[in-house]
C-alpha positions in Angstrom: -5.2 10.8 0.9 -3.7 8.6 3.7 -5.5 5.3 4.1 -4.3 3.7 7.4 -3.8 -0.2 7.4 -3.6 -1.9 10.8 -2.0 -5.2 11.4 1.0 -7.3 10.6 2.3 -7.3 7.0 4.4 -10.3 6.1 5.2 -12.4 3.1 3.3 -11.8 -0.2 0.8 -8.9 0.0 -1.7 -7.5 -2.3 -2.8 -4.0 -1.9 -6.2 -3.2 -3.5 -7.8 0.1 -3.8 -11.5 -0.1 -3.8 -14.0 2.8 -4.5 -17.6 3.1 -3.6 -20.1 2.7 -6.6 -23.0 5.2 -6.9 -25.7 2.5 -6.6 -23.9 0.9 -3.6 -21.2 -1.7 -3.4 -17.6 -1.4 -4.3 -15.4 -1.7 -7.5 -11.8 -2.6 -7.8 -9.8 0.4 -9.1 -6.4 -1.0 -9.1 -3.9 -3.2 -7.2 -0.4 -4.2 -6.6 1.6 -7.1 -5.1 4.8 -7.0 -3.1 6.8 -9.2 -0.7 7.5 -7.6 2.8 11.1 -8.8 2.2 11.5 -6.0 -0.4 10.6 -3.1 2.1 13.7 -1.0 2.7 14.1 -1.3 6.5 16.0 2.0 6.8 13.3 4.1 5.1 10.3 1.7 5.7 8.8 3.0 2.5 7.6 1.3 -0.5 7.0 3.3 -3.7 4.9 2.2 -6.7 4.5 4.2 -9.9 1.8 3.9 -12.4 3.8 1.4 -14.4 4.0 -1.0 -11.5 0.3 -0.8 -10.4 -1.9 -3.3 -12.1 -5.0 -1.9 -14.1 -3.5 1.7 -13.7 -0.6 0.7 -16.1 -3.0 -0.2 -18.8 -4.5 3.3 -18.8 -2.0 4.6 -21.4 -4.4 7.5 -22.4 -4.7 8.5 -18.8 -8.5 8.5 -18.8 -8.7 7.3 -15.2 -5.2 7.5 -13.8 -2.9 10.6 -14.4 0.5 10.2 -15.8 2.2 10.6 -12.7 -0.1 8.5 -10.4 1.7 6.5 -7.7 1.2 5.0 -4.5 3.6 5.1 -1.5 3.2 2.7 1.4 4.8 3.6 4.8 5.6 0.9 7.3 6.6 0.7 11.1 7.6 -2.0 13.3 4.7 -3.6 15.2 4.4 -2.4 18.8 5.2 -6.1 20.1 8.5 -6.1 18.1 9.5 -2.8 19.5 9.1 -4.1 23.2 11.0 -7.0 22.3 8.2 -9.7 23.1 8.8 -13.2 22.2 6.7 -15.3 20.0 5.7 -18.8 20.9 8.5 -20.0 18.6 10.9 -18.2 20.8 12.1 -15.5 18.4 11.0 -11.8 18.2 7.8 -11.1 16.6 8.4 -9.7 13.2 6.6 -8.3 10.3 5.7 -4.7 9.4 2.7 -2.7 10.3 1.7 0.2 8.3 -0.5 2.3 6.0 -0.5 3.3 2.4 -0.9 6.6 0.9 -2.1 7.5 -2.7 0.1 10.2 -4.1 -2.1 12.8 -5.8 -1.0 15.2 -8.6 -2.7 18.5 -9.2 -5.4 16.9 -11.5 -6.6 14.7 -8.5 -7.0 17.6 -6.1 -10.2 18.7 -7.7 -11.9 15.3 -7.1 
């Protein structure tokens, strides 16, 4: 499922996946950290497999997360940066804008 994220992504970033609980409220399912400096500027994609995702990596028996569970995050340059607008400090506004996508395997399709 695609999950759009709007805004600037810069520096150390935590992406946390939350699920709605039946009785109301939200529960943290898994998360991972990355630094925007590690985003490949050519592909603008960041891939994390199950072993790199906190909480999911502890599910060795695959009770919650399938063996090939992964999250793929796609990024794009912010509109301000594309137009070449200057920030107050005199440089181009930077950072990455993007969304994330949970890759689903065949066992996830039935959910």
